[in-house]
matplotlib code that plots the C-alpha trace (Angstrom):
import matplotlib.pyplot as plt

x = [0.2, 1.4, 3.0, 3.5, 7.0, 8.3, 11.0, 13.6, 12.5, 15.5, 14.5, 11.0, 12.0, 14.5, 11.8, 9.4, 11.9, 12.6, 8.8, 8.7, 11.3, 9.6, 5.9, 6.9, 9.1, 6.6, 3.9, 5.7, 7.3, 4.3, 2.7, 5.8, 6.3, 4.3, 3.5, 4.5, 2.9, 5.2, 4.2, 6.3, 6.3, 7.2, 8.9, 5.5, 3.6, 2.2, 2.3, 3.7, 3.1, 6.1, 6.1, 8.4, 8.4, 9.2, 9.8, 8.7, 11.3, 9.2, 6.0, 5.8, 5.3, 9.0, 9.5, 13.0, 12.9, 15.8, 16.5, 15.7, 12.5, 11.7, 13.9, 12.3, 9.3, 8.1, 5.6, 2.8, 0.8, 1.8, -0.7, -0.3, -1.5, -3.9, -5.9, -4.5, -3.6, -1.3, -0.3, 3.5, 6.4, 10.0, 12.0, 15.2, 17.3, 21.0, 21.2, 25.2, 24.1, 20.4, 18.6, 16.1, 13.8, 9.9, 7.3, 3.7, 1.0, -0.5, 1.4, 1.0, 2.7, 4.2, 8.4, 10.5, 13.3, 16.7, 19.6, 23.3, 24.6, 28.4, 26.9, 25.6, 27.6, 27.3, 24.5, 22.5, 18.8, 17.2, 13.6, 12.9, 9.4, 8.5, 5.4, 6.6, 4.8, 2.4, 1.4, 1.5, 2.9, 5.1, 7.6, 10.6, 13.4, 16.8, 20.1, 23.5, 24.9, 27.8, 28.8, 31.0, 29.7, 30.1, 27.5, 28.5, 25.2, 25.4, 23.8, 23.7, 26.8, 29.1, 29.4, 29.8, 30.4, 27.8, 30.5, 29.6, 26.5, 24.5, 24.0, 21.2, 19.3, 15.8, 14.0, 13.4, 11.5, 10.2, 8.9, 10.8, 13.0, 12.8, 11.7, 13.4, 15.8, 15.0, 17.3, 16.0, 15.2, 13.0, 15.4, 16.0, 19.6, 19.3, 17.3, 16.7, 17.8, 18.8, 18.4, 22.4, 21.0, 18.7, 18.8, 21.0, 19.4, 21.4, 20.6, 22.2, 23.5, 21.8, 25.1, 26.7, 27.5, 23.6, 22.4, 24.4, 23.0, 19.5, 19.9, 21.1, 18.0, 15.8, 17.1, 18.9, 16.6, 20.4, 23.7, 26.9, 30.3, 33.6, 34.9, 38.7, 37.9, 40.2, 39.1, 41.2, 41.4, 43.1, 46.3, 49.4, 52.4, 56.2, 58.0, 60.5, 57.6, 55.7, 58.4, 58.8, 55.3, 54.6, 51.6, 50.9, 48.1, 47.4, 44.6, 46.2, 45.0, 43.5, 42.6, 42.3, 39.4, 40.5, 40.3, 39.4, 40.7, 43.1, 44.3, 45.0, 47.0, 49.2, 48.0, 49.1, 47.6, 50.0, 50.4, 49.6, 47.8, 48.6, 47.5, 45.0, 45.1, 47.0, 44.8, 46.2, 44.4, 44.3, 41.4, 38.7, 36.3, 39.4, 38.8, 35.1, 34.7, 36.9, 34.8, 32.2, 31.1, 33.8, 36.6, 34.8, 37.3, 40.0, 43.4, 44.6, 47.9, 48.1, 51.0, 51.5, 54.2, 55.4, 57.9, 59.3, 59.4, 57.2, 55.7, 53.4, 50.6, 48.0, 44.2, 41.2, 38.2, 35.1, 31.6, 30.3, 27.8, 24.5]
y = [0.2, 3.5, 5.4, 2.2, 1.6, -1.7, -3.7, -6.5, -9.5, -9.2, -5.8, -7.0, -10.1, -8.1, -5.1, -8.5, -9.8, -6.5, -5.7, -9.6, -9.1, -6.0, -6.9, -10.5, -8.7, -6.0, -8.4, -10.6, -7.9, -5.6, -7.5, -7.8, -3.6, -1.5, 2.2, 3.8, 6.4, 7.3, 9.1, 11.5, 13.5, 17.3, 18.9, 21.2, 18.1, 17.9, 14.8, 14.6, 12.3, 11.3, 8.7, 6.1, 2.4, -0.8, -4.7, -7.8, -9.5, -12.6, -13.8, -13.2, -9.5, -8.0, -5.0, -3.8, -0.2, 3.0, 4.4, 7.9, 7.2, 6.4, 8.7, 10.2, 7.9, 5.0, 3.6, 4.2, 2.4, 0.0, -0.6, -3.2, -3.3, -6.0, -3.5, -4.2, -1.5, -2.6, -0.9, -1.3, -0.3, 0.3, -2.8, -1.2, 1.4, 2.1, 5.0, 4.1, 2.0, 3.8, 0.6, -0.3, -3.3, -2.9, -5.2, -5.6, -6.4, -9.3, -12.2, -14.1, -11.5, -11.8, -12.0, -10.9, -12.8, -11.2, -11.5, -10.3, -7.3, -8.4, -10.4, -7.2, -5.9, -2.4, -2.3, -5.0, -4.6, -3.3, -2.4, 0.0, -0.3, 2.0, 4.8, 7.7, 11.1, 8.3, 6.2, 2.7, -0.3, 2.6, 0.4, 2.2, 0.7, 1.1, -0.3, -0.5, 2.5, 2.2, -0.2, 0.7, 4.3, 5.4, 6.7, 9.2, 8.8, 10.3, 9.3, 10.3, 7.9, 9.9, 9.5, 6.6, 5.1, 2.7, 1.0, -0.6, 1.5, 0.6, 3.7, 3.2, 5.4, 3.7, 6.6, 7.2, 10.0, 11.0, 8.1, 5.6, 5.3, 1.7, 0.7, -2.5, -2.3, -5.6, -7.6, -9.4, -12.3, -10.6, -10.9, -7.7, -6.5, -3.0, -0.6, 2.7, 5.6, 9.0, 10.5, 11.7, 13.9, 14.1, 10.3, 9.4, 6.9, 5.2, 1.8, 0.1, -3.3, -6.2, -8.2, -10.6, -7.2, -5.6, -9.2, -9.0, -5.7, -6.8, -9.8, -7.8, -5.1, -8.2, -10.0, -7.1, -3.8, -2.4, -3.1, -3.1, -1.3, -0.7, 2.2, 3.3, 7.4, 9.0, 11.5, 11.5, 11.1, 9.5, 10.9, 9.6, 8.2, 10.0, 7.9, 6.2, 4.8, 3.7, 1.8, 0.2, -0.7, -1.5, 0.7, 4.2, 5.7, 5.4, 7.3, 10.5, 11.1, 14.5, 14.4, 11.6, 11.8, 12.3, 9.0, 6.9, 3.6, 5.2, 7.9, 5.0, 3.2, 6.1, 7.5, 10.9, 13.8, 13.7, 9.7, 7.4, 4.1, 1.7, -1.2, -2.9, -6.4, -7.3, -5.5, -3.1, 0.4, 3.2, 5.4, 5.9, 3.4, 0.4, 1.0, 1.6, -2.0, -3.4, -2.0, -4.6, -6.2, -8.9, -6.3, -5.0, -5.6, -7.1, -6.6, -5.2, -4.0, -0.8, -0.2, 3.3, 5.7, 8.5, 10.6, 8.4, 5.4, 2.1, 1.9, -1.0, -0.4, -2.0, -0.9, -2.2, -1.0, -0.4, -0.1, 2.4, 4.1, 5.9]
z = [0.2, -0.6, 1.8, 3.9, 5.1, 3.8, 5.7, 4.3, 6.2, 8.3, 9.7, 10.3, 12.4, 14.6, 15.2, 16.2, 18.1, 20.0, 20.7, 21.9, 24.4, 25.7, 26.0, 27.5, 30.4, 30.9, 30.8, 33.7, 35.7, 36.0, 38.6, 40.9, 40.7, 43.3, 43.2, 46.7, 48.4, 51.7, 54.5, 56.0, 59.1, 59.0, 61.5, 62.4, 62.8, 59.3, 57.1, 53.6, 50.9, 48.3, 46.1, 44.2, 42.9, 44.4, 43.5, 45.1, 46.6, 47.8, 47.8, 52.0, 51.4, 51.2, 48.7, 47.4, 46.8, 47.2, 50.4, 49.4, 48.4, 51.9, 53.5, 56.9, 56.6, 58.6, 55.6, 53.6, 51.0, 48.0, 44.9, 42.6, 39.0, 40.2, 42.3, 45.6, 47.9, 51.1, 53.7, 54.3, 56.8, 56.5, 57.5, 57.3, 55.1, 53.9, 52.6, 51.6, 49.2, 48.4, 49.0, 51.4, 52.4, 53.0, 54.4, 53.2, 55.5, 53.4, 51.2, 48.3, 46.2, 42.9, 43.9, 40.5, 39.8, 40.6, 38.3, 38.2, 36.8, 36.7, 33.6, 31.5, 28.7, 26.8, 24.6, 26.0, 26.1, 29.5, 30.4, 33.4, 34.9, 37.4, 38.2, 37.1, 37.9, 39.3, 36.0, 37.5, 35.4, 33.2, 31.0, 29.0, 27.2, 26.3, 26.5, 28.8, 27.9, 30.4, 32.9, 36.2, 37.2, 40.9, 42.5, 45.7, 48.4, 51.9, 55.0, 58.9, 58.9, 56.8, 52.8, 50.6, 47.1, 45.2, 42.6, 39.3, 38.8, 35.5, 33.3, 30.7, 28.0, 29.3, 30.3, 34.1, 35.5, 38.9, 40.5, 38.4, 41.7, 43.3, 40.6, 38.8, 35.3, 34.3, 31.5, 28.6, 30.3, 32.9, 35.8, 37.9, 37.4, 39.0, 41.3, 39.1, 41.6, 39.6, 36.5, 35.3, 32.6, 29.4, 28.3, 30.8, 34.2, 36.9, 38.4, 41.7, 40.5, 41.6, 42.2, 45.5, 47.4, 47.0, 48.0, 51.1, 51.7, 51.0, 53.3, 56.3, 55.9, 56.0, 58.9, 60.9, 59.6, 59.0, 57.5, 59.9, 58.5, 59.9, 60.5, 60.6, 60.8, 58.1, 55.6, 52.3, 48.5, 45.5, 44.5, 42.5, 44.3, 44.0, 41.4, 44.0, 46.4, 43.4, 42.1, 45.4, 46.1, 42.6, 42.4, 41.2, 43.3, 47.1, 49.3, 50.7, 54.3, 54.7, 58.2, 61.2, 63.5, 67.2, 69.2, 65.9, 65.1, 62.7, 65.5, 67.7, 64.8, 64.5, 60.9, 60.2, 58.0, 54.5, 55.3, 52.0, 52.5, 50.0, 51.6, 54.0, 55.4, 52.0, 49.8, 47.6, 47.6, 44.8, 45.8, 48.6, 47.0, 47.4, 51.1, 51.4, 50.0, 52.5, 55.7, 56.0, 59.1, 58.6, 59.4, 62.8, 66.1, 63.6, 63.5, 60.3, 58.8, 57.0, 54.6, 54.4, 52.9, 54.7, 53.8, 50.8, 53.6, 53.9, 56.9, 58.6, 61.1, 62.7, 62.8, 64.6, 62.9, 65.0, 64.0, 62.3, 64.4, 63.5]

ax = plt.figure().add_subplot(projection="3d")
ax.plot(x, y, z, "-o")
ax.set_aspect("equal")
plt.show()
């Protein structure tokens, strides 16, 4: 018919395959995604209602969302595409990873399947499902446009960095936060968290580290982290020191908190930390990854370059308090 576009068979099949993947993912995941209405008490006694998305983690009522979606709120309502509107409470939230676990008052929910973001490749198809602007069950599709991004976070216990964040060009809008980023097999590989710019969205990856965080939130309502007590940043090592330790960057200590484990270990400003517990350190992110619950109370060897000489100190991290 005149005026209609005619695609070669190969192109038509590709378009059909793309549509089949997106429609199948949208159909299968829609029952697992909730629209959140979060109640937050204001300082003057009023109640503010915010919004976001979440996805079902377990059939007995556990949901996962972004910590910033429920920040300051103790609960609210979660609505699903089947018409159910359920009350939820916040089991635990971790601002440093921007993840939170919720619990609804009813069971028999449809859990989403979790995938592994470590298997993603740049250019791979992903689908974002959430509730932008309150429009429930909205679906956008795109590709993984970059991997290995870092997302700075901040909470009452200090600042942190979420590593290996997924960047996608699937459109994310206000209300998408906490929703699912899904691969072509229908597995959740990320938790949509931020809009980085026009056509750029970021998602916290679902991987071994974030699974541990989600498990800790479900079990304990919080994530235990070790505390050293320094402020610092990455900087190049002087050539002589770099040749001696076999790496080119270190963490420069800018400040040592008085009375902290770092202070007791003898760290000083301008020290260059090149290793902890046998693990090389090139930047603050490397150190933060080691500050897990397992490090609390353990003696760990600090490798430090001071005035051009390599020194070894012993630190015993304590638990990071609220």
